[in-house]
N, C-alpha and C positions, 0 to 999 in steps of 0.2 A: 709671247703674245704678239698679235699683229695689230699694232696701233697705227691707225690711219692719220689721225690728227686729234686735236682737242678743240672742243667748242665750249666756251665759258669755263675753261679749265676742267672739262669733263672729257674723259677719253672716248674716242670713237674707234671701234674695233672692226676688223674684217669678218668676225664670226659672232653669231648670236651667243654661243657658249661663253666666250670671253666677256662679252658685255654683261651677261647675267651673273657671272662670277663676280665681276667688279661691283655690280649693284647689290649683291648679296651682303656686302659689308655694311650697307645702309638699311638692311632688312627690306629691300625692295625685290620684287620679282618682275618678270616680263621685260620687254625691250621696245624700243622704237627706233626708227631709221632716220638717217640724214643722208642727203646726197651731196658729195663733195667732188667737184670736178668730174662728174659723170660716174663716180663710184659710190655704190650704196654702202653705208657704214651702219653699224649697230651700236646703240647706246643703251645701257641698262636703265630699267625703270619704264613704266608704261607710257610716260610722257616726259618731255624735257623739263617741264615745270615740276614734276614729281621728284626727279633726281636733284634738281637745284635746291628744292626745299629740304629734301632728306640730307643733302650734304651740309646744309647750314647747322644741322644738329650733330655733325661729326660721325665718325665711324662707330657703329654699334657692335658689329661682329667682325673682328679682323679676319682677313683671309689667311688660312693656314696652308702649310705645305701640302697636307693631304687633300684639302678641297681643291687647290690649284692642280695637283697631280691628277685627281680624278677627272677634272675638266680637260686636261691635256690628253689623257688616255682616251676619253670620249672623242675628242677632236681628231686624234690620230686614227681611230677606228672609222670615223666618218670619211676621212681622206682615203683610207684603204678601200672602203666600199665604193666610193666615188670612182677611184681608179679602175676597179674591177668592172664597174658598169660601163665605163668609157671604152674598155677594150672590147 
């Protein structure tokens, strides 16, 4: 995973897929953005307050190897498509 930083102890990722996977353990969908030193980062949950509130209730659905692997596979496919488009 490409962790940029943490804000309020919540990870900020370089990809939407990673942010959404992390938020899924709190039964949240969607994402929102933060800008850190000129870099846009992605955080799970539709808003910062939504993820903060969800975290207070604890993990609902732990991330499994298979869910993480499918996100990683998707991420790799996007990178390959992006590379082909740039060529």
